[in-house]
C-alpha positions, 0 to 999 in steps of 0.5 A: 035251227040246230047247232052241233056241239062237238065239245064231247067229241074226244081228246084232240091230238093237239093236246098231246104236246108237252107245250100245250094245255088248256090255256096258253097263259093265265086269262087276264080278267079285264081285257086289253085297253082300246087303242084310238085311231089318232095315229092312223088319222095323223098318217092320213093327214101327212099323206094328203099334205105330201101329195099337195106338196108334190104337185105345188111346185108345178103350180108355182112354176106355171105362169097364168095364161101359159096353157093356151093350146092343146099340146100345152095342156097335154104336156102340163097334165103329163107333168102333173101325173108324173109328180103324182106318180113319183110321190105315190111310188115313194108311198107304196115302197114306204108301205112295204118297208114294214117299219114299226110305226106304220105296222102299229098305227095302221096295221098290216091288214089295212096296209095290205088293202091300202097298198093294193088300192093305191097300187091301182092309182099308181099304175093309172098315174104312170100310164097317164104320165107316159101317154100324155108326155108322148102325145104332148111332146109329139105335138110340140115337136111335130112328130109321130107318136113312134117317132117321139118315143124313139126321140125320148129313148135316144135323146133324153138322159135316163129315159130308157131306165124310166121306160123299164121302170114303167114296164115293171110297174105294169107287170106288178099291177097286172099280177096284183089282179086277183084273178091272175094272182090266185093262179100264181105261186105265192113265192113267184108273186112275192118276188115279182112284187119286190121288183117295185124296189127296182122301179123306184131306183130306175125311175129316180134318174129321169125325174131329176135329169128331165123333170121340169120341177126337179132338174134345177138345184133348189129346195124342191129338188132337195126335198124330193131327194130327202124323200127318197133317202127317208124311204130308203132308210125306212126300208133298211130299218124295217127289212134288215135292222129291226128283224136282225135285232129281233131274231138275235135277241130271241133266237126262236127255234122249233120245239114241237110239231103237233097234228091238230087234224089230218090237214092242220098242224100246230108248231110250238116255238121256244127261244130267249126272252119270250116274255119281252115280245111286245105282241097281241093276240090276233097279230101275225109274223112272217116266218122263215124256217131255216132248214134245207127246203124252207129258208128261202120262203117266207109266209105270214101265219098268226099265233094261235095262243096269246103270249105266255113267256114260255113258248109261241104257237102257230096253227097252220092249214096244209094247203101246198108244198111249203106248208106240207113240208112244215109237218117234217120240221125237226125240233131245234130248227132255227126260225127267222121271224119278222113282226109282230104285225097287224091291228086285228086285235082286242086293243083295236076294238071300238066297242067293249063287246065283240063277236068273232066269226071263224071258219076252219083254221081261221080260228087261230088268231081268234083263239089267241084274241079270246084271252085278251077280250073283255068277258062276254064275247061271242064266237061262231065257229063254222066248219064242214065236219066235226073233224074240221073243228080245231082247238075245241077243248081250249075253246070250251075251257075259254068259254067258261073262263071268259064267259064267252058264248061259243057256237059250233056250226057244222055243215056245208055252206049250202046246208040249211042250218049254216045258211040260217045262222049266217043270215041277218035273222040268224045273227040277231037270234044268236047275238041280239046286240050284234050291232053294238059289237065289234065283229072279227072275221077270219076264214075262207074268202067265201065265208068272210064275204058272206058274213060281211054281207049279212052283217051289213044287212043286219046293220053293223057299221063297217067300222066295227067289222075287222078282217084278217088279211096277210098279203103284204 
């Protein structure tokens, strides 16, 4: 088995920046202390308690023996799924609020996955609620299904807006399917996703005007209203107040744009009080470059160097019109940033040692993380050609300064060398103690999926595998 070492392949364009250099910061010797899962477990407990509290009023309001017939059962099931759907919608919007405590305790990556999975459950609950209520009410009133739909729309307050809200959630759910999402422009998908806020507001009225457990004044109704107000307050704080404070405080702007390869650039940013930004290597921001062509677009990019108090750097692969425009950014362009976000960091490891697996521009967050991991980490960097290896001089220097083993694995996924490396036997040969390490993965979806399968066959527990996903 052979691995091509390109550490002597010459000076990279990325080292020409006056803001660059071998290391973004003095390398800290001990590594960051670990952060435990206590906060995440507390939030999980609150979620389940909230779900029970949402359904409990129906239980107390339903006398024993009242569910005697088929229509009663259908109507009861419709009311239960309605309460569940209302609660899940509040949780979904809260997860989109970007409020700091959720980002710190759960992390943007895990929030993205939970949001996607919970969204499917919400869609099923909404469709079940709508179907069960229509069928149940049609049986009680002895009408056809279409007749009952007309009756609901014409005779029940706020029901038209409720149907519109259901349509919005169905649209958001369908566009979240990976096969559909991959063919949609990011900005179109993003703005369609934001319409779920409208679903929250449109669905609010019918819950309190028609909901059997919520239309009467009392502690249950008051509790639900308080839940809505809490979520709206979190939205305003996470989406407006906190970003405004961050950007007024730090006033970020473009300092330099440097070509790392033909299709990858590094953007250096300067600003005020950069030493006071509380962030970790591996985290990401959502960036909005305030020029004529980019102010309306926001994209998540991780930093490719640890903080040093002088500048920030993000390394971006040019894959579309927006990222291509970033090549033409002028020094002095103001930047709006939201973050930092994510638990893809050295502080969230479960073991003292780590294995990092990168593909292409996926090296960016891992390169920053190397400065904060304890000595003795290992890095496998996959690339199709030597020209696709980014920041290699910095990686070679960090390998010496941090006692890190670095392997550059060059070739296509079908070549024998890379296939052997990304097998259980190959991983154990390079890193014999791989099952006792945390593994951080960042790169193309195919590489990540292949690596996860190999790691699981090798015996690495799932809790020790960390993925970088920036979807929310």
